[in-house]
N, C-alpha and C positions, 0 to 999 in steps of 0.2 A: 316564547324565548325569555329566559331569565334576564333581568335588567343588568346583573353584574358580569355577564359573559363578555369577553374581549378576544381579540385575536391573539393567538398564542405568542408569548413574549421571548421565544427562543431566538428570534431575530431582532436584535436591539436596533439596528438601523431602520427596520420596518416600523416598529413601534414609535420610535422617535419621529420618523417621517410623517406618520399619521397625525400626531399631535401638533407638529409644526404646521402641517397644511390646514388643519382645523383652526389653528390659532389665528390665521389670516382671515378666516371666514366667521369666527365666533362674534366679533364685534357687530358686524353686519346683521347677524341673526338676532342678537339681542336688541339692536336698534330698530329692526323690523317689528319685533314684539312691542316695544315701547310705543312706536308710532301708531301702530294699529289699534292698540289698547286705547291710547288716548283719544283716537278718532271715534271709536265705538263708545267710550264713555260720554264724549261731547254730544253724540247723536241722541243719547238716551236722557240727557239733562232735561228735567221737567216731566219725564215720563216714569222714570224709575227712582226708588229711594236714594237719598244723597250718598248713603253708604256704599251703594253700588256704582255710582257715578263719580264719587270723589275720594272716599277713604280707601276702598279696596283698590281701584285702579291705580291711585297714587303710590300705594305700597308695592303694587306688582311692577309698576314702571321703575320705582326706585331700585327694586331688587335687580331688574334687567340692566339699569345703568351701572349697578355695582359690578355685574359680570362684564360689562363692556369695559370698565376700567381695568378690572383683573386680567383681561385677555390683552389689553393694550400695553400694560407694563411689560418690560423685558423679561423673558423666561428665566427662571431660576436654573442654577447649575443641576439641582436634583431633578428638574423636569426633563433635562436632556440625557439622563440615564435611563437604562431599561426598566428599572423598578419605578422610578419616578414617572416615566411616560406612562406606564401601565396603570399606575395609581391615578394619574390625571384623566385617563380614559375612563376608568371607572367611576371617577367623581363626576366627570361630564355627563356620563349616562344616567346617574342617579339624579342629577340636578335637571337634565333634560326631562326625565319622567315627573319630576316635581313641578317644573314649569307647565308642562303639557296638562296635568291635572288641574293646576291652579287656574290657568287661563281658560280652559274649556268649561270648567265649573262656573266660573264668573261670567263667561259669555252666555251660558245656557240659563243662568240666573236672570240675565237681562232679556232673554228672549220672551219672557212673559209680559213684558212691559211695552207700551207704544203700539203704534199702528203697523201696517204691512211694511212701511219703509224701514222702520226701526227693526223689525223682526228679520227683514231681508238682509239688513246690514250685519245681523248676527251670523247669518249663513255665510255671507261673503267674508267676514272676519275669520270664521273657522276654516273655510276652504283655502283662502289666500295665505293665512299664517302657517297652516300646516304644510302646505306645499313649498313656501318660502323657507321654512325651517329645514324641511327634508333636503332641499338644495344645499344649505349650509353644512348639513351633517353627512355629506357625501362620503368622507373619509373615516366616518365612524358609524358603520352599518348597524352596530347593536343599538346605539343611541337613537339612530333614525327609526329603526324598527319599534323601539319603545314609544317614541313620540307618536308615530303613526297609529299604533294600536290604541294608546291611551286617549288620543283625540277622537278617532273615528268611531271607536266602540260606544263611548258615552253619548256622542252625537246622535248615532244611529238609534240607540235604545231610547233616548229622549224623544226623538222624532216619532218612533213607532208607538210609544206609550201615550203621546198626546194625540194621536189619530190624525195628525196634519199629513195628508198624502204628498203635499208639495215638499214639505221639509223631508219627508221620508224619502222621496225620489232624489232630492238633492243630496241627502246624506249618503244614499247608495252610490250616487255618481261619485261624490268626493272619495268614498271608500274604495271604490273601484280604481279611480286615478291614483289613489295612495298605493294601492297594491301594486299597479302596473310600474309606478315610479320606484317602489322599493326593489322590484325585480330588476329594473334597469340599472338602479344604484348598485345592486349586488355584482352585476356584471362589469359596471365601470370600475367599481372597487377592486374587483379581481384583476382587471387590466393595471390598475395602479399597483397592487401588490406584485404582479409579474415584472412591472418595470423596475420597482425598487429591488426586487430579487435579483433581476439581471444586472442591475447597477452594482449591488453588493457582490455578485459572483465575479463581475469585471474587476472590482476593486480587490477582491481576494486573489484572483488570478494574476493581477499586476504585482501584489505584494509577494506572491510566491515566486514570480519571475524576478522580482527585485531582490529577494532575500539571498540567493547565491551571489548576486552582485555585491550586496552590502557585506556579506560574509568574506567574499574575496577582497573587498576594499579594507575591512577590518583587519584581514590577515596581512594584507600588504602594508598596513600601518603598524603592525604589532611585532615586537621582538619575541621570537619563539622561545628563547631561553629564559627570559625574565618575566614575560608577560606584560612588560612595560610598553609604551609607544616607542617606535624605532625612529632612526635618523630622518627618514622621509616624512614622517608625521611631525617631528619636532621642527624641521625647516618649514614645513607647510604652515604649522601654527604660528611660527614666528613671522612669516610673511603676512599671515592674517592680522596679526597684532600690529604690524607696520601699516597695513593698509587701512585699519581702523583709526590710527592716529593721523595719516596723512591724507585721508579721503576728502576732507572738506577744509576749506580755508576758514580760519577763525582767529580773531584778535587774542584769544585766550591760549597761552602756550599749552602744548599737548601733554597730557597726563604721562608721567614716567612709567616705564616698565623695565624689568631687569632680565638679562640673559646670564645664566650661570653654567659653568662647566665643573663637574666633579671628576676627580681622578683618584683611583685607589692607590694607596701607598703599600708596597710589599706584595701586591698580588702576583706579579711575575715570579718572584722567588717562590711563593707558595705553589703557584702552578707548576713550576719546574720541579719542585721537591716532591710534591704529592700526585702529580699527574693532571691531565686535562679533565678527566672525569670529575675528579674532586674540584677543580677549578670551575667547571660548569655548574656543579651543585652549589658551590660557594656564590656564584653570580645569581643563581635562581634564588637563593635565600636573601641575598641583598636586594634583588628586585622586589621580592615579597615586602621587605621592611620599608623600602622606599614607596611602594604603592600604599601601604598602611599609613604612612606618614605624610602622604600627599594630599592636600585639601585646597579647595579653591581659595584663592585665584592662582594656584600653582600647578604647573604641569611638569612631570619628570619623565624623561625618555632615555632609553639606552642608545648612545651614538655609536658603539662599537668597542670591541675589547673591554677594557675596564674603565671606560669613559662614559659619563652620563651628563645629559644636558637638562637644564632647568629653565622654565619660563615662569616669571612671576609678575602678574599684572598689577603692579603696585610700586611704590617708592622703595628706595634702597634701605631706608629706615625700617621697613617691614620685611623686605626680602633677605637682608643679610642674616637676621636672627633665625629665620625659617630655614634658610640653607645651612647655617651652622648646626641646626637641629638635625638635619639629614646627615651631616658628617658625624655627628655624635652618635647617632643611630647606627651608622655603618661601623663605628668603633667598637660597639659592643661585642663581646666574644660570640662566635658562631659555631654550633656543634655540627660537624660534618663527618660521618662515618666514624664516630667514636673519638674524633679529634676535636679539640677546641681551638678554633682559629681566630686571631684578632688582626684586624686589618686597620690601617689608617685612611684618612681621606683628606685631600686638599681641595679647595674650591676657589674659583676665580668668578668675579661678577662684573659685568658691564651694564651701564645704565643709559637707556634711551631717553632723551636725544643726546646727552652730554658726550657719550663715548662713540656715537655713530648713529646714522640714519638708515643704514642698509643692514640686511641680514648678515652679509659678509663682514661688514665692519664691526658690528656688534659681537659676533661670534669670535672673530679674530681678537678682539680687544679682551673679551672674557678669557680666551685661551692664554693671552699674554699675562693677565693677572694671575692665572693658575700657574703659568710658568715661573713668575716672580715669587709666588707664594712656596712653590716646591724648592726654589733655590735658596730662599732666606727664612722661611717660616713653615717648614713642611708639616702638614696636618692642620694648617690654618685656613682661614677664609679672608679674602681681600677684595676690595672693590676697585676696579680700574680708576687710576688717578691721573691728574695732570702731569705729574712727574713721570709716570710710565709712558704717557703720551710722548713726552719729550724724548725719552729712551727709544721709543718705536721710530720716531723721525730720524734719530741718530743711526738706528739699525737700517732704516730704509736707505739713507746716504751711503752707509757703509756697503750695503747689498748692491746698490746701483753702481758704486765705484768698482766693486769686486767682479761684477759681471763683464766689465769692459777692460779689466786689468790684464796686463801681460805678466803672467805668473813667472814666466823664466827671468824676466828682467826685474821685477819689482819685489819678489820674495827673497829674503836672505835668512841665514841661520846663524845664530849666536850660540855660544857654548858656555855653560857653567861647570866649573870643575867639581869633581867629587874626590874627597880626600881619604886616604887611608890613614886612620888615627894613629896607628901604631909607628909608622915611618913619616907621617906628615908630608907624604908625596901624592901627586895626582894620580889616581888610580883609573879614573874614567872622566868623561865629560857628558853632560846632558845637552842635547840639541834642542834649542828653542826657537819657535817661529818668530820672524820679524817681518813686517810688511810696511814698506814706505810708499804710500800711494801719491802719485803726482797731483791728485786731486785733494785728498784729506790729510796728507803728510803721514806721520808715524801713527799707526793704528795698533792698540794693544793686542796682544797675542790671543787673549781669550775672546776678544771681539772678532778677530779674523776667523777663528775656528768655529764660533757660534754662526756667524754669517755664512760660512762655506757649508756647514751642515744644513742650514735652512735652505740654501740655494741648491743643495744636492752636489756640490763640486768639491767635497772634502776629499775625495779619493784623488782628484787631480792635484789638489793642494798638497796632500800628504806625499805623493809621488815626486812632485817637483822639490819639496823640502828634503826628501830622503836622498835624491840625487845629489843635491848640494852637500848634505851631510857626508855621504860617501867620498865626495871629492875632497872635503877637508880632513876625514879620517886618513886618507891616504898619505897625508904630510905630518901626521902625528906619529910619535914613536910607538913601537909595537906593544909595549906594556899598557898603553892608554887605551881603554875601550870607549865606545860610543853608545849612549843610551838615547833611544829615539821613541816618542810617544806615538802610539796608534790610537785612533778613536773608535768608538763603538761601530761606526759605519765602515770603517776600514776592515775591522774583523768579520763583519757581516758580508763583505764583498769578496768573493772567491777570486774574481779577476784581479782585484788590487793586491791580495795576498800572493797570488801567482807571480804578478809583475815584481813585487818586492823581492821574492825568492830569485827571480831571474836576474835582477839587478845585482844582487849579492854575488850570485855565481859568476856574473860577467866580469867581476873585478878580481885582482890578486890579493884582496883583503881576506884575512882569516875570518870565517863567520863567528868564531868564538870571541872576537873583539866587538860584537854588535850585541846590544841588549835592547829588546822591545819592551817599553813600558806600557801597560794598560791600567785602567782605573777599575774599582770595584763595580761602579755603576755601568760601565761598558760591558763587563761580564754579565751582569744581571739581565742585560737586554735580551740575549739569547745564549745561555750557558753552553748548550751543546755546540753550537756553531763557533763560539769563541774558543771553546777547548779544541776544536778541530783545527782552527786557524793557528792557535799557539803550537799544537803538536807539529803542525806542518813546518813551521819555521825552525823549530827545535830540531826536526830531523836532519836539517842541513848544518847543525852545530851553533845556531844562534841561541842566546840565553834570554830568559824572559823575567820580567819583574812586575810585581803588582804595586802600582803607585797609590799614594794617598791612602795607605791602609789604615783603617779605623773610621772612615767617613761614610763608607758605603754599606750594603746590606748582605755581603757574602758571609755564609756561615763558616764556622771553623772547619766542618766536614768538606766544604768546597775547596779550601786551601790545600787540602791532602789530595783531592781529586785533580786539581788543575796542575798542568805542567809548568811549574814556577821554579826559578832558581833564587830570586831576590825578593825581599819585602822592602818597600820603601815607606817608612813610618811618617804619618802626616805631622806637619808642624805644630798642630795643636797639643801633641803629647809633650813636645819641648817645652812649651809654655807652662805646661802643668807640673814640671819637674821641681818647681820650687817648694812643693808640698811633699810629705812623706807618701801620701796616697799616689801622687803623680809619679813619683820614682818608683814605687812598687808596681805601678801599672806598666811603666817602660821596661822594668826588669822582667815582668811577666811576659810581655810580648817578646823579648829577647829569648827567653827560655822556650817559648812556644815555636819560634823560628828555628831554634837550634835542634829541637826535637823533630822538626820536619826537614832538616838539612838544608835550611835556607839561609842565605846571608841577608844581613840587615843593613839598611842605610837610613840614617836619621836626617830628615830634612828640616830646613828652618833654623839652622845654628847662626845666632846673631851675636852671642857674647862669649867671652872666654869661659865663664863659669858654665855655660851650656855645653861647651865642648869638653870640659873636664868631666862633668856629670855623665855625659854620653860615653866618654871613653871607659869611666869606671863601671858603667852599666854593661860593658862588654860589647859595644857597638863598634865595629872595625871601620865602617865607612860613614862619612858625614858630608853634609852638603848645606850651604847657607851663605849669607852675604858676608859673614865674618871671614869665610875661607876664600870667597871669590864671587864676584857678581857676573851674570851673563856678559859676554864679549865677543866681538867678531874674531875669526879665526887668526887674523894677523896679530891681534892684541894677545890672544892665547898663547900663540908661538913666542911672542916676546916675553911673556910671563914665564913660560917654561925655560927659556934660555937664562932668565934672571935666576931661576932655581937650579941651574946648571944641569938641565935635562938635555941628553944628547939627542938631537933631532935627526931624522933620516935625511940623506943626501937628496937634493931635489933632482932625482933623475928624470929624464925627459920621458913622458908617457902620455897616452891618449886617454882622456876620461869619457870619450864618447860612449863608451860601452855602458856606462851607468846612467846615462840620459834616458829620459822616458822615451820609448820607442813609439 
């Protein structure tokens, strides 16, 4: 059998298992060689030449001890690979052959010296050493065969050529025992191979059974549209980060990490304009960009819609630039179906543990930071601050008070007049919400509306305020109309819009005296539903107005498609009329409205010069503190009397019809 032959290496675990098992036995084999050689050399001192009792055995023992040290040291990484293990087996087989030839040659050289005891010791050395080595080579049958052949054949030939019948008989006996041992070793090794193969098959079977489970787990944690991790994975990873920080008590403060929320700007408008298929492709392209720009220690996931979550396992000084880079990446133009689309992206960041120590608190505060950015610095990125924490506490107090508030008793409506600039008479009034809480006192209208929207009770607030506004409209003279603001949630609620129509029809008030104001942002939420709601109220004669024009994202084409009667121009344009460019802009808006057959109202008039400029620009209606501040209905009626406006007679009537049923 060739010395280089080894077990086929197509089964890597088997080859590695062989070398690892032999590694535990190799030191004992070389230790046995060393001890037996030293004993044989000692027994021949004084009988054989010193080179055979000192120099050669010393060299052989040193070589054996070198191999002991080599096998005692930890295995290298290369030895644990398929190629490395196979190479080590071949090396061991060659070294085994070398040691077999060297030791048996040296022993046979000593057999010529000394008396019967010394010569008998040579026989004992050869027999015990070869059998001991074969035991240690159980898992390397090729090496064991090589050692058995290279020891027994020379010993048998030596005994036969010397005519020593006793030595010949002993050599034959040792050769027979070696042959039987090699046969048994082959059987034992086959059992070992079968055990390893069975273990490997069991591992493969478990891996195959586990693979569908792993695939399902991966699918359950992956967003199918973008390929990014999904909301479930995001919050699981967030909980894992929290557990790593809170798992063990330590005098050292926990290392910070950041939770970020990204929200796309203008995605809704693009999705509505070009369709959901284009929107899905756009999200897929954004997901690919985010995946390419995401590197450890950052994780990006799609939370739903056009919102993405970010986990950054590091301080805010590192997290903020990385998240800003993601926003900049999203802002680059994207080619979709021949179109070049450009989106914006805003981001909010919360830092552990300053902003919170739970997943809910951290995500809530990062979302609040995002809300603050979108309201004041759209397209930016900000870290949740102590100032925002104070605002949250105020909002929580407002929400707590609003949840137990008696809306019928605590809500009021104030009215701000809108003037006809040609006659300088009141043409209409805008109804504005007022809330006087017994707990908090006067609450700003924007705070009331925002809290009601967060609590999901804005529809109830709207209906209560509208009932109050209808009561007041009944005591105003017929030429004066009522403007009332509707929120995005009002427009999205078919129940609320049906109730509003019912309340209008239940009164003797002409629907033409009612104007519903909506903002551009409320229309962008769901353009189709908003259009349907506006068409429904217009079908009964109510007029509609687009409030704060110029601050949202509605396209000029949308103005033509929407059922509108009036444009209310945001106060920022009034402030810009001091320049020629500003005046040109105001005139252009007026011409646009006129081409669409829309009336125009300019908001924010605070000085005489502004009123004159607006009148010269052709704006018929104006509103602002110069003309009148918001006031209760009684104060409004007194103001109208002062302007010699004829008020209707207070005829007895029941207003229960306009109450919320």
